[in-house]
N, C-alpha and C positions, 0 to 999 in steps of 0.2 A: 487354524484360527483359534481353537480352544487353547492351544498352548501359548499363543501370543497374549490372549486375554488373561490367562493365569499368571503370565510373567509380569503383567501390569498390576493386577489387583492384589495378588498375594503379598508382594513387597510392601504395598501401601498398608495392608492390615498389620504386618509385622512392625513397620515403622510406627503405626498408630499405637500399638501396644507398648512401645517404649516411651512414648511421650504423653499418653493420656493422663488426665487428672482424675482424681477420685472424688469428684463432687457429685452428690446424689441428685436425682431428679425429684421434683415435687410429687409426682405420681409414680407408683411402681409399675403399672401395667397399662397396656392398650389392647383393645379388642375391636375388630371391625371386619369389613368386607373388601374384596378386591375383584376387579373385573377388567377384561381387556381382550387380548388376542394372543394366539399361539401359532407357531408354525414348525413343521418338521424339516430337519436337515439330515441328509444321508445320501445314499446312492442315487436317488431320484431327484435330489436337490442339493448338490454339493456346496453351493456358495451363496445363494440368494437369500438374504436375511429377511426379506418381506414377502417372499413368494408363498402362496397358499395359506394366508392368515385365516384363522378360524376362531370362534368365540371361546373364551375361558373365564372362569369365575371361581371364587372360593372365599375362605376365611383366614384371618391372621390373628394370632395372639402374640403380643410382644411384652417382654420383661425388660424394663429400662434399668440398666445397672447404674448409669450416671448420665451426664449430659452428652457423652461421646459414644458410649457403648450400649448395645442392646442385644438380646437373644430373642429370636422369634421362631414360633411354630406356625407352619403354613400348610393348609390343605387346598389343593387346586383340582378342579375338574375341567378338562378341556378336550377339544376335538382336533385331530390332525388329519389332513387329507393330501394325497398327491398321486401322480401317475407318471408313467415313463413315455407318454405319447410324444412329447417334444424334447426328450433327452437325446443329446447327440451321441452319447456313449452306447455301445452295443453290448448287452449283457449276455455272455455265452450261455446257451441253454435256457434262456428266459424269454418268454413271449412278452408282448406288451401287457402291463399290469397296472392296476390302480388299487389303492387301499383307502379306507376311512376307519379311523379308530378313535374311540372315546376313552380317555385314560384319566386316572386319578394319581396325583402326586402328593406325597407327604414329606415335608422337608423341615429340618432344623437348621437355622443359620445364625451366624454371628455378624453383626452390623456395626459399622463405624461411621459416625458423623464427623465430617471435616470441621464443622463449627459447633460450639457448645449450643445444644438445642433446647430452647425454652422461651416462653413469652414473659417470663419474670426474671428476677435476679440480674438486673442490668449491670449491677456493680461487679458481676462475674463475667461481663462481656458475652452474655448469651445472645442468641439470634433466633428469630421466629422461622427462619429459612435456613436449610442446610443441604448440601449435596452429601451423599453417603455411598459407601461400597459395602459389599457383603459376599460371604462365601459360606458353604454349608455342605450338608450330606442328607440324602433322602432316598426314597423308594418311589418308583413309578410302576403302576399296576394297570393292566388291561384285562378286563374280564371277557370271556367268550370261549368259543370252541378251541381256538389256538392259544389264547392267553399270553400274558407277558408279565414278568416280575423282574425288575432290575434296579440296581443302585444307580443313583444319579448325583452328580456334583454340580450345584448351581454356583455360578459366578456372575456378579452383576453390579450395576450402579443405578443411582436414582437421585431424586430430590424430594424433600418433604417440607411442608409449610404448616405452621400452627395457625389456623384461621382465627381461633380464639381459645380461651381457657378450655382445655380438655379435647378440643376438636382438631384433628390433623388430616391433611390430604397429602397424597404423594403420587409420584409417577416413577416407575422403574423399568429397566430392561435387564434381562438375564439370559444367559445361555446355560442350558442344563445338559451336561455331558453324560451320556449313558455309556455303559461298558458291555453292550451287546449290539449286534448288527441286525436284529430281527424286529426292531420297533416298527418297521414298515411292512410287516406281514399282515395276514388277514384279508387278502384280496378275495373276491368272489370266485376267481378261477383256481384258488388254492396255491398260487405262486407267490413268492415273496423275494426280497432282495437281500437275503442273508448270505453275505460274503459271495456275491455273484462271480467275482473273478478268481475265487479260491486262492486268495493271497493270505499271507501270514498277517494276523492282526496284532497290533501293539496296544499300549495303554490308551492312546488317543487316535491310533490309526485304524481306519476301516470300522469305526464305531459310529452309531447313530447319535443324534442329539436333537433337542428342540429348543426354540427360543420363546420367551414370553415378554409381552409389553403390557404392563398392568397399572391401573389406577387404583389407589387405595383410599378408604375413608375409615379412620379409627377414632375411638373415644377413650380418653384417659380415665383410669379409676385406681383405687387403692392408695389413699393418702399415706405417706410415711408417718411413723410415730414421731413424738416430740424430740426424742434424742437425735433422730436423723435430721429433723428440721434445724436443730441447733447446730448440727455439723455443717450445714450449708453456710 
């Protein structure tokens, strides 16, 4: 699934880079909060995108390069939980196990708006509403006796709407691909699902991941200087 998602989103970002215009936003930055749900996908949940949803929340800081492009820094704290009670697969040498982990994710991403996004500059065909896609790189951390630290690549899509000057709301979905298979560790029994079949792992094969569905509220600030305004 991760491979098919990347095959869709990454070409869009490459195409966007070739055709984007260099028109600046009125405000340089956004800051705000995100909240929503997260769920784990791995050996105990190989395909259900909405199974085991748990709360998630965090902060976002966005640098608007122009009407189309932005770079955002994100901090998210979330919980994931699952068990193997109803899993049809039999894991060799593993008893029934359950885990519950609270993790923190720190991510840098690049975002592309399909429509020029602003509530002003109508002569530039801007819109208060736009769908967008994003990709990035980050780290996921679990503190505790077992612990976890791993890279993750987020790929996702969403929509955002400028309610009024400076105030934005958005909804997005993302899959965060990890490059380890022990994100589902930390069970009370001490067992985990780290490569239970003892198969060779590839870049996206036999690796855990998690999904997020988030609502964001952000506030614009940092007016550009007069030279930039003239450039508009």
